[in-house]
C-alpha positions as CSV (number, residue, x, y, z in Angstrom):
1,M,-9.5,3.0,6.1
2,I,-7.1,0.4,4.7
3,H,-8.3,-3.1,3.9
4,V,-5.6,-5.7,4.0
5,V,-6.2,-8.9,2.0
6,T,-4.1,-12.1,2.4
7,L,-4.3,-15.9,2.4
8,F,-2.4,-18.7,3.9
9,A,-2.5,-22.4,5.0
10,Q,-1.2,-23.9,8.2
11,N,2.3,-24.3,6.9
12,Y,2.5,-20.5,6.4
13,M,0.3,-19.6,9.4
14,S,3.0,-18.3,11.7
15,R,4.3,-16.1,8.8
16,G,0.7,-14.9,8.1
17,L,0.0,-14.1,11.7
18,A,3.3,-12.3,12.1
19,M,2.6,-10.2,9.0
20,L,-0.8,-9.2,10.3
21,E,0.6,-8.3,13.7
22,S,3.3,-6.2,12.0
23,V,0.7,-4.2,10.0
24,Q,-1.3,-3.7,13.2
25,K,1.7,-2.7,15.2
26,Y,2.7,0.3,13.1
27,S,-0.5,1.5,11.4
28,T,-1.7,4.9,12.2
29,K,-4.9,4.4,10.1
30,P,-8.0,2.3,10.7
31,L,-7.6,-1.3,9.4
32,R,-9.7,-4.1,8.1
33,F,-8.5,-7.6,7.3
34,T,-9.8,-10.3,5.2
35,V,-8.0,-13.7,5.3
36,L,-8.8,-16.6,3.0
37,A,-8.0,-19.8,5.0
38,M,-6.5,-22.3,2.6
39,D,-7.2,-25.3,4.8
40,I,-9.4,-26.3,7.7
41,Q,-6.6,-26.0,10.3
42,T,-6.1,-22.4,9.6
43,Q,-9.8,-21.8,9.5
44,S,-10.2,-23.5,12.9
45,Y,-7.3,-21.5,14.5
46,L,-8.6,-18.2,13.3
47,E,-12.2,-19.0,14.4
48,K,-10.9,-19.7,17.9
49,N,-8.4,-16.9,18.1
50,R,-10.3,-13.9,16.7
51,I,-8.4,-10.9,15.4
52,Q,-10.0,-7.5,15.6
53,N,-11.7,-6.4,12.4
54,L,-10.8,-9.6,10.6
55,N,-13.2,-11.2,8.1
56,L,-12.4,-14.9,7.8
57,I,-13.3,-16.8,4.6
58,S,-12.9,-20.5,4.3
59,I,-11.7,-21.9,0.9
60,E,-14.7,-24.0,0.7
61,D,-17.1,-21.1,1.3
62,F,-15.3,-18.5,-0.9
63,Q,-17.9,-16.9,-3.1
64,D,-16.1,-17.2,-6.4
65,P,-17.7,-20.2,-8.2
66,E,-15.1,-20.2,-10.9
67,F,-12.3,-20.4,-8.4
68,R,-13.9,-23.2,-6.5
69,K,-14.2,-25.3,-9.6
70,L,-10.4,-25.4,-9.6
71,L,-10.0,-26.8,-6.0
72,K,-9.6,-30.4,-7.1
73,S,-7.8,-29.9,-10.4
74,R,-5.2,-27.2,-9.8
75,P,-2.0,-28.0,-7.8
76,F,-2.0,-26.3,-4.4
77,R,0.9,-23.9,-5.1
78,E,-0.8,-22.6,-8.2
79,L,-4.2,-22.5,-6.4
80,C,-2.6,-20.1,-3.9
81,W,-1.3,-17.9,-6.7
82,T,-4.8,-18.0,-8.3
83,A,-6.4,-17.1,-5.0
84,A,-4.6,-13.8,-4.6
85,S,-6.2,-11.9,-7.3
86,C,-9.6,-13.7,-7.0
87,L,-9.8,-12.8,-3.3
88,T,-8.6,-9.2,-3.8
89,N,-11.2,-8.8,-6.6
90,F,-13.9,-10.2,-4.4
91,V,-13.0,-7.9,-1.5
92,F,-12.7,-4.9,-3.7
93,N,-16.3,-5.4,-5.0
94,E,-17.7,-6.1,-1.6
95,D,-16.1,-3.1,0.2
96,S,-17.3,0.3,-0.8
97,E,-15.9,2.1,2.3
98,S,-12.2,1.5,2.4
99,D,-9.9,4.0,0.8
100,F,-7.4,1.3,-0.2
101,I,-7.5,-2.4,-0.7
102,I,-4.0,-3.9,-0.3
103,Y,-3.1,-7.5,-1.0
104,I,-0.1,-8.7,1.0
105,D,1.7,-12.1,0.7
106,S,1.9,-13.9,4.0
107,D,5.7,-14.0,4.0
108,C,6.0,-10.2,3.8
109,Y,6.5,-8.2,7.0
110,F,6.1,-4.5,7.9
111,F,8.7,-2.5,9.7
112,S,6.9,0.8,9.4
113,D,3.4,2.2,9.0
114,I,1.5,0.8,6.0
115,A,-0.1,4.2,5.7
116,M,3.3,5.5,4.5
117,L,2.7,3.7,1.2
118,C,-0.8,5.3,0.7
119,A,0.5,8.7,1.7
120,Q,3.0,8.7,-1.1
121,W,0.6,7.5,-3.8
122,N,-0.6,10.3,-6.1
123,A,-4.2,11.4,-6.0
124,D,-4.7,10.4,-9.6
125,S,-3.1,6.9,-9.1
126,N,-5.4,3.9,-8.7
127,I,-3.1,0.9,-8.9
128,F,0.1,0.5,-6.9
129,V,3.0,-2.0,-7.5
130,H,6.6,-2.5,-6.8
131,E,9.4,-3.8,-9.0
132,H,11.7,-6.6,-8.2
133,R,14.6,-4.2,-8.6
134,Y,17.0,-7.2,-9.0
135,S,20.5,-7.0,-7.8
136,S,23.2,-6.5,-10.4
137,G,23.9,-10.3,-10.7
138,R,20.2,-11.2,-11.2
139,L,19.0,-8.8,-13.8
140,K,18.4,-11.6,-16.3
141,W,15.7,-13.0,-14.0
142,E,13.2,-10.3,-15.2
143,A,12.7,-12.3,-18.4
144,T,11.2,-15.2,-16.5
145,A,10.1,-13.8,-13.1
146,G,8.7,-10.6,-14.4
147,R,9.4,-6.9,-13.7
148,F,7.0,-6.6,-10.8
149,N,6.4,-8.6,-7.6
150,V,3.0,-9.5,-6.2
151,G,4.1,-9.4,-2.5
152,V,2.2,-6.1,-2.0
153,V,-0.3,-4.8,-4.5
154,G,-2.6,-1.9,-3.8
155,F,-5.8,-0.6,-5.3
156,R,-7.7,2.6,-4.7
157,G,-11.2,1.8,-3.4
158,N,-14.1,2.4,-5.8
159,S,-11.8,3.2,-8.7
160,K,-13.2,2.1,-12.0
161,E,-9.6,1.5,-13.3
162,A,-8.7,-0.6,-10.4
163,R,-11.9,-2.5,-10.7
164,A,-11.2,-3.2,-14.4
165,C,-7.6,-4.2,-13.6
166,L,-8.7,-6.7,-10.9
167,A,-11.4,-8.2,-13.0
168,K,-9.0,-8.9,-15.9
169,W,-6.2,-10.2,-13.6
170,R,-8.7,-12.6,-12.0
171,Q,-9.8,-13.9,-15.3
172,Q,-6.2,-14.3,-16.5
173,V,-5.2,-16.4,-13.5
174,L,-8.3,-18.5,-13.7
175,D,-7.5,-19.3,-17.3
176,V,-3.7,-20.0,-16.7
177,C,-1.7,-19.7,-13.6
178,E,1.5,-21.8,-13.7
179,L,5.3,-21.5,-13.6
180,N,6.5,-22.0,-17.1
181,P,9.5,-19.8,-18.1
182,E,9.5,-21.1,-21.6
183,L,6.1,-19.6,-22.2
184,G,6.8,-16.5,-20.1
185,L,4.5,-17.6,-17.3
186,C,5.3,-17.0,-13.7
187,G,2.2,-17.7,-11.7
188,D,0.1,-14.6,-11.2
189,Q,2.8,-12.0,-11.4
190,G,3.8,-12.3,-15.1
191,Y,0.6,-10.6,-16.0
192,L,1.6,-7.4,-14.2
193,N,4.3,-6.8,-17.0
194,D,1.5,-5.3,-19.1
195,W,0.1,-2.9,-16.5
196,P,2.3,0.1,-17.2
197,T,0.9,0.4,-20.7
198,A,-2.7,-0.8,-19.9
199,Y,-3.4,1.4,-16.9
200,P,-2.5,5.1,-16.9
201,G,-3.3,5.3,-13.2
202,L,-0.6,2.8,-12.3
203,Q,2.0,4.1,-9.8
204,I,5.3,2.2,-9.2
205,M,6.8,2.4,-5.7
206,S,10.3,3.7,-5.9
207,S,12.0,3.4,-2.6
208,P,14.3,0.5,-1.9
209,G,12.5,0.2,1.5
210,E,9.3,-0.6,-0.3
211,G,9.7,-4.2,-1.5
212,A,13.1,-5.0,-0.2
213,A,13.8,-8.8,-0.7
214,P,16.5,-11.4,-1.1
215,W,16.6,-10.7,-4.9
216,N,17.5,-7.0,-4.5
217,I,19.2,-6.8,-1.1
218,E,22.7,-8.3,-1.8
219,D,24.3,-4.9,-2.8
220,R,22.6,-2.9,0.0
221,V,23.3,-2.0,3.6
222,A,20.8,-1.9,6.5
223,T,21.1,0.4,9.4
224,K,18.9,1.1,12.5
225,S,18.0,4.2,14.3
226,S,15.9,4.5,17.5
227,S,12.7,4.6,15.4
228,A,13.3,2.6,12.2
229,V,15.3,0.3,10.1
230,W,16.8,1.8,7.0
231,I,17.8,0.3,3.6
232,S,20.3,2.5,1.7
233,D,19.3,5.4,3.8
234,K,15.5,4.9,3.0
235,K,13.1,3.8,5.7
236,L,12.3,0.1,5.4
237,V,8.5,-0.2,5.1
238,F,8.1,-3.9,4.2
239,Y,10.4,-6.8,3.4
240,H,9.6,-10.0,1.5
241,F,11.1,-12.9,3.3
242,H,11.1,-15.2,0.3
243,A,13.0,-18.6,0.5
244,L,13.2,-18.6,4.2
245,R,13.6,-22.2,5.5
246,M,13.2,-23.2,9.1
247,S,14.3,-26.6,10.5
248,Y,14.2,-28.1,13.9
249,N,15.7,-30.8,16.1
250,S,13.7,-31.7,19.2
251,Q,16.5,-33.9,20.6
252,I,18.9,-30.9,21.1
253,R,16.0,-28.5,21.1
254,I,17.0,-25.9,18.4
255,V,15.5,-24.2,15.4
256,I,17.8,-23.3,12.5
257,S,16.5,-20.7,10.1
258,Q,18.3,-20.5,6.7
259,L,17.7,-17.0,5.7
260,A,17.1,-17.2,2.0
261,I,18.0,-20.4,0.1
262,G,20.0,-19.5,-3.1
263,Y,20.7,-15.9,-2.0
264,I,23.4,-14.1,0.0
265,I,22.0,-11.8,2.8
266,P,24.4,-9.1,4.0
267,K,25.4,-9.1,7.6
268,S,23.7,-5.8,8.3
269,V,20.4,-7.1,6.8
270,K,20.8,-10.3,8.8
271,K,21.2,-8.2,12.0
272,F,18.5,-5.6,11.6
273,V,15.9,-7.2,9.4
274,Y,16.1,-11.0,9.8
275,R,16.9,-11.2,13.5
276,P,13.8,-9.3,14.7
277,Y,11.6,-11.0,12.2
278,L,12.7,-14.4,13.2
279,A,12.3,-13.6,16.9
280,H,8.7,-12.6,16.2
281,L,8.2,-15.8,14.1
282,H,9.7,-17.9,16.8
283,A,7.3,-16.4,19.4
284,V,4.3,-17.1,17.1
285,N,5.4,-20.7,16.5
286,K,5.7,-21.2,20.3
287,K,2.1,-19.9,20.6
288,L,0.9,-22.3,17.9
289,Q,2.6,-25.1,19.7
290,K,0.7,-24.4,22.8
291,Q,-2.5,-24.8,20.9
292,G,-1.6,-28.2,19.6
293,F,0.3,-27.7,16.4
294,N,3.6,-29.4,16.0
295,F,6.5,-27.8,14.2
296,S,6.1,-30.0,11.1
297,E,2.5,-28.9,10.6
298,I,3.4,-25.2,10.7
299,G,6.2,-25.3,8.1
300,L,9.4,-26.4,9.9
301,T,11.3,-29.4,8.6
302,K,12.6,-32.0,11.0
303,I,16.4,-32.6,10.7
304,G,18.9,-35.0,12.4
305,V,21.9,-34.1,14.5
306,W,24.2,-35.1,11.6
307,A,22.7,-32.4,9.4
308,I,23.2,-29.8,12.1
309,S,26.8,-30.6,12.6
310,G,27.3,-30.5,8.9
311,S,25.8,-27.0,8.4
312,R,27.7,-25.4,5.6
313,N,27.0,-21.7,5.8
314,P,26.4,-20.5,9.4
315,G,26.7,-16.9,8.2
316,Q,23.4,-17.3,6.5
317,E,21.7,-18.9,9.5
318,I,20.1,-17.9,12.7
319,I,19.7,-20.4,15.5
320,H,17.0,-20.3,18.3
321,L,16.9,-22.5,21.3
322,L,13.7,-24.2,22.1
323,T,12.6,-23.5,25.7
């Protein structure tokens, strides 16, 4: 059994739903899901549209008193970073049945079976992470953004080492969880830098298809076979769609998706990775619209016609027509 843990608010709801659907689509193992709804709108939607084997927790009812004390004092972005380890720690301690508890950021997306990750993890490994693997021109980012990324982090169920790791990580982010490069702080993920020396049971995912993302994709080529997408001849398991920005104009009825603000996405990655993801995201957005959400509420920015005609980099955009 694999227990997937995630969180999102309404502005990331379509991404979170698409991520969950991608995990369900490919998984060959039984799944459980726990979602922390970061606002009442997300909670209401998930209560009305039940997902099989999903445990829904509202942010107001989350049974972590120390976390709840921060609701009124910590900025929302930092609160989301704090919630990732707090929620995963809570689920780990509540679930004695699952083989793996895996936290996934809502803007990640699976192109292959999540069980592929678990199958590659060694029997004596208890904690599973992936490196940023920065492209050659971004290597200096490690000093401020950290060696590891929190997009997908796995823990072996009932492992004492994993339990200790989660407990410490939770306490660290409760104490301090902010973006401050001068102090070496990068939300929740800077703390992972210490894990290789602190935890002998740590395993680092090695394939470029495990944790592909804008910060490591510029020098790579994507291809597609009948059964999979490949990154540098390795099967793409999951991709982190960081810095994706979607805008819309209801007058001429289009949605423009800027693939990754501040990055260059190769044509092959745009074709085989971004196009299918954005088609899925567009379908989820339309579904949310039918249930009363407008585009601005679910994370799209309204733009004028002048901004569309002045688009500066069409090679880094994908356009969908609103029907």
